DRENDOKE-226396 format. One record per residue (C-alpha): x, y, z. Coordinates in steps of 0.1 Angstrom, whole numbers, plus 5000, padded with zeros to 4 digits. Each point is the difference from the previous one (the first is absolute). Example, Ala and Ser with C-alpha at 12.3 -4.5 7.8 and 13.67 -1.06 7.14 Angstrom:
512349555078 501450344993 
END
This chain:
475224752530 500650354987 502050245022 500050395002 502850204976 500550334991 497749994964 501649914968 498949974969 499949674984 503150064983 502150095029 499750384997 498650245022 496950174988 500950394984 497950315009 496650045012 496550064993 496849854985 501649744983 502949945016 499149655005 499549954961 503950094995 501149835029 499049694984 502850024971 499149964962 499549585004 498350065030 497650234982 499149784974 499149755019 497650245017 498950084968 499449654991 498049905035 498350314996 498049884966 499949695009 497650115032 498250234985 498849744969 499649755028 497650275016 498450064962 499649634996 498049935034 497750284994 498849884966 498149765026 498050255025 499650254970 497949774980 498649815029 496550184990 500249904965 501549665009 497049885022 497350144979 501749784973 500049655018 497050105022 502150005032 499350095038 501650225023 502049725014 501349844971 501250344987 501650035031 501549664999 502050124966 502050225019 500449775029 501549714977 502550254983 501350125035 499849665020 502449834968 502150294999 501449875035 501249684979 501650254975 501350225025 501849715022 501249874969 501150314985 502450045028 501749685006 500550104960 501550305005 502249875033 500949724974 500850134965 499850365003 497750335004 499750084967 499449614985 497249995025 498450314988 499949944965 498849635010 497150215019 499550284974 499249764972 497649745023 497650285011 500050154964 498949694982 497049895024 499050315000 499750044964 498149655001 497550095023 498750214971 499649674986 497749825028 497149854980 498449935037 500350125037 501849665008 503050074971 500450385012 500449865037 503249814992 501250254973 499850285032 501749745023 502249924978 500850394996 500450015035 503249805001 501750274979 498350285017 500949845037 503850004989 500550334981 500250215029 502049805028 502949964974 499750394985 500450135033 502949815010 502050074969 499850355006 500549945038 503149904998 501350314979 498750225028 501650155024 498249985037 500050384999 497650034970 498349614998 497250125011 499450314975 501549714971 497649755007 497250265005 500850094963 499649674990 496649975018 498550274982 500649814968 496749825014 498150344993 501250044972 498749684985 496850025018 499550374982 501049864964 497449725010 497450255006 500750204967 500249674979 497149885017 497350324991 501050024966 500049644993 496749965015 498450364979 501349844968 498349615006 497549895014 500549845035 499849654987 503350044975 501550295023 501049765032 501549784975 501850244984 500950195031 502049665012 501649964965 501850365007 502249805026 501849894978 502450305000 502749885027 501649764977 501650344985 500950045036 502349685000 502250094969 501450285019 500749855032 501649724985 502250294980 500850285030 499549805035 501949775018 500249915036 502050195028 503749884996 501050025037 496849855013 499849744971 503349895008 498949935045 496649854985 501949754979 502649895027 497349925027 499149675002 496850095011 499050154968 496550014991 499349765029 496049985009 500749865029 502550245013 497450325005 498049785025 503649925024 499550075039 502350394987 497050044977 497149865007 498550255022 501250294972 498049764971 496849945021 499650385012 500750124963 497049774983 498150185027 501250374992 499249924959 497049795008 498150345017 501350274975 499449794969 496749865015 498850415003 502050074969 498249784975 496650035018 499850334985 502249914967 497449754992 496650165009 500350365000 499450024961 496649785006 499350205029 500050304978 497949844971 497249825018 499550235034 501050334989 498649954965 503050144979 501049984964 503249834983 501450354999 498850115031 501249695017 503550094980 500050345017 499449895036 502749764992 502250284991 500350185035 500349675014 502949864979 501450415003 500249965039 501749654991 502950134983 500650295023 499649805030 502549724989 502350264995 499750165032 499849605022 503249984982 501550325018 498349955030 501549655004 503550115000 499050305024 497649845026 501349684990 498449664985 497549925029 499550375008 498650074966 497949624996 497950105035 499550384991 498049884965 498549725016 498150225022 499350224975 498949804974 497849825024 498650345006 499950114964 497849634992 496950115030 499950354981 499949904967 497349765001 497650195024 499450304981 496850084994 497949934968 500150274975 503450135012 501949884972 502550374998 501249895035 500649634993 502050144974 502150195023 500749775024 501149734973 503750225005 500949945030 498549655000 502349874969 502750205018 499849805031 499649704989 503049994976 502150205024 500049715023 501349784972 503150184996 502149855028 499449634990 502549974976 502850155024 498449825037 500049674982 503349974981 501750135034 498549785019 502149724983 503149904992 501650014967 499749584991 496249985006 498450384993 498449944972 498549655019 499150225029 498650284984 497949824977 498549755022 499350275024 498350254978 498149754978 499049785028 498250275017 499050134962 498149655003 498750025036 498650354988 498549874971 496949885020 499050375009 498950044966 497949694999 498650095033 498650344988 498649784966 498149805024 498950275021 499250274977 496749824994 498850075034 502450315006 500550144970 503550084985 500650325022 499249805031 501949734994 502850174993 501050095036 501249675005 503550174983 500450255029 500149635026 502849914974 502050335011 499749965035 501449614999 502950184984 500550235028 500149715024 502349804973 502450305008 500649905035 501849684989 502650174977 503150185004 500750344988 502749964969 500750364986 503550045001 501449614986 502149954975 498849734972 503649904997 
END
């Protein structure tokens, strides 16, 4: 597996200088281009994902859906994303990180656009499921690509930077959503919102022309007889790691996607906010998320991978309980609390890219990271569905407490995993 060595850049040179952007300089020119490709891919991945929860109220009204049916749209996306994550991870180990990254971006962009043409609920469900294949694979492949350029000293901050792209894509989706629903009636607006998911096609051109795999890691990967072997992540030396990493991903993503799916609906149906009002509240949530990703990346290098995840799992659970128990009429307090909620539930993800990459050897790093992250995402996807079915009797706000349960599962999973801070990947 990986060994602990003196931190070096992907091009074999010691990082120079200090300061808040030392991690970016240490990547070198090729690494910075890889960072740009992965950042853009993840931002647009986020954008395409949020076209559904932001348009969910209009979609439910158009097709006359129950809360359970609307929750299922998110669940099927996340469940199928497990398949996409596994396939993309194996592909990344067999044909390389960059080629696999381009394939995932094309996949999620194509089926996001097709969702806008869905004539009925069943077709939308199928298109959203197929979108999940690309959605599931992009993060794992992009995170590995950048992790293999980053030094052990700066890997947490570097991957935290990639994670912050999720907040950027989320913010862009909210802005576009607000404009689209202002200029179009609801029955047309949700379709237009999906059609804007064609944006990632432009990114593929940049990746194809400017990004390549880390050369020193590619040589090691290509020389291995286990390259891209799915069964290898279940062999005796890796089985325990794989099982606990899946449990960790399940807990964190169960909590996160419960909030990402249902907070817009909660603000509309139980707080009575308008479209513009909802966008204003989400601004605080997303701002907290962006700063949380960057802060979490820094703390991942300072406290260790496990320390950062444990800290923000506890804080995220507390934020959920506070956020959903604010008395009716105290919307000003709800606005203020949105910032720490977004901060905590995002900072916990900053260590995932470096942690999962460091748990697996080079030949099966894509397979291991793709499987554990996305299987956890698929199992955690049942949390939003459960909230949807319970919302009729508990209310959306009351059912959101299941997100806190997910974070408790994540803390327990850390007990079975090693600390990996300081490990080199080649």
